[in-house]
N, C-alpha and C positions, 0 to 999 in steps of 0.2 A: 530315169530312176537313180542313176549314179549321182547325178547332180543334186538331187534332193537329199541323199544320204550325206553328201559332202556339206551341204548347207546346214543340215542338222548337226553335224559334227562341229562345224565352225561355231554355231550358236552355242553348243554345249561347252566348247572350249572357252568362248567368251564368257559364258555364265560361270564356269569354273574359275576363270581368272578373276572375275568380279567378286566371286564368293571368297577367294583366297585373300584378296586385298581388304575386303569388308571384315573378314574374320580377324585380321591383324588389329583393326580398330576396336573390335569387340573385345579381344583378348586384353588389350591395353586398358580399356575401360573397366573390365572385370578385375584386373589386377589392382587398379587404383581403388575400386570399391572395396576389395578385400583388405587392402592396406589400411584404408580409413576405418574399416570395421575392427581390425586388430588394434590399432592405436586407440580407438574409442574404448574398447574393452580394457586396455591397460589403464587408461585414465580413470575409468569408472572404478577399477580395483584400487587404484591409488587413493582416490577421494573417499573411499569407504572408511578411511581412517577417521577417528572421532575429532581430531584437532590437527593443527599444523604440524606439531612434532611427529605425530603418528603417520601423517601423510608423507612427511619427509623420509621417515624410515621405510615406509612402503615403497616410495619411489626409488630409494637406494637399493632395496632388495629386488625390485623389478629389474633394475639395471644389472645387479649382480647375477640374476638368473639368465639374462640374455647376453650381456657383454661385460663380464667382470673386469676386463682390461680397461674399461672406461673409468673405473673407480680404483685403479691401482691394484686390482686383484685382491681386494680386502676379503677376508673370510667373513662368514656370517657371525662368528663370535666377535670379531672386531667391529662389525657394523652394529651389532647389538650393544656392545660396550659403549661405543660412541653415542648411541641413541639412548642409553640409560635403560636398556632392557637386557634380559638374559640371552645368552647364546641359544638356549632352547626356544625362547620366544621368537628369535630371529629365524631359526630353522622352521618353526611352525608357520610363520608368515611366508617363508620361501616355498614351503610345501603347498600352502594355500594358493599362492600365486601360480605355481606350476599346474595345479589341478584346475584352477579357474581358467587358465589359458590353454589347457589341453597339452601341456608339454610333458 
């Protein structure tokens, strides 16, 4: 009887170990899937611009919302001015990006 319990425990331990290592692969795969989903959503938001200049400003605003240091910490007013739109329009796009991404 003792031996059967021991064998069962060993099997459970092996199963738990296998599950632990399998979960690591599943977690990495899920993280990759989520990253691709986020990047895709950002790209879709950027290309919703009607033409190349509006897509350029959308890309710049997306970067501003996530990593402003990558564009020299430009303000939305500065981004708008450089793109030929008002600061208010740049703020509106930034708000739209944040809402679209759930930020």
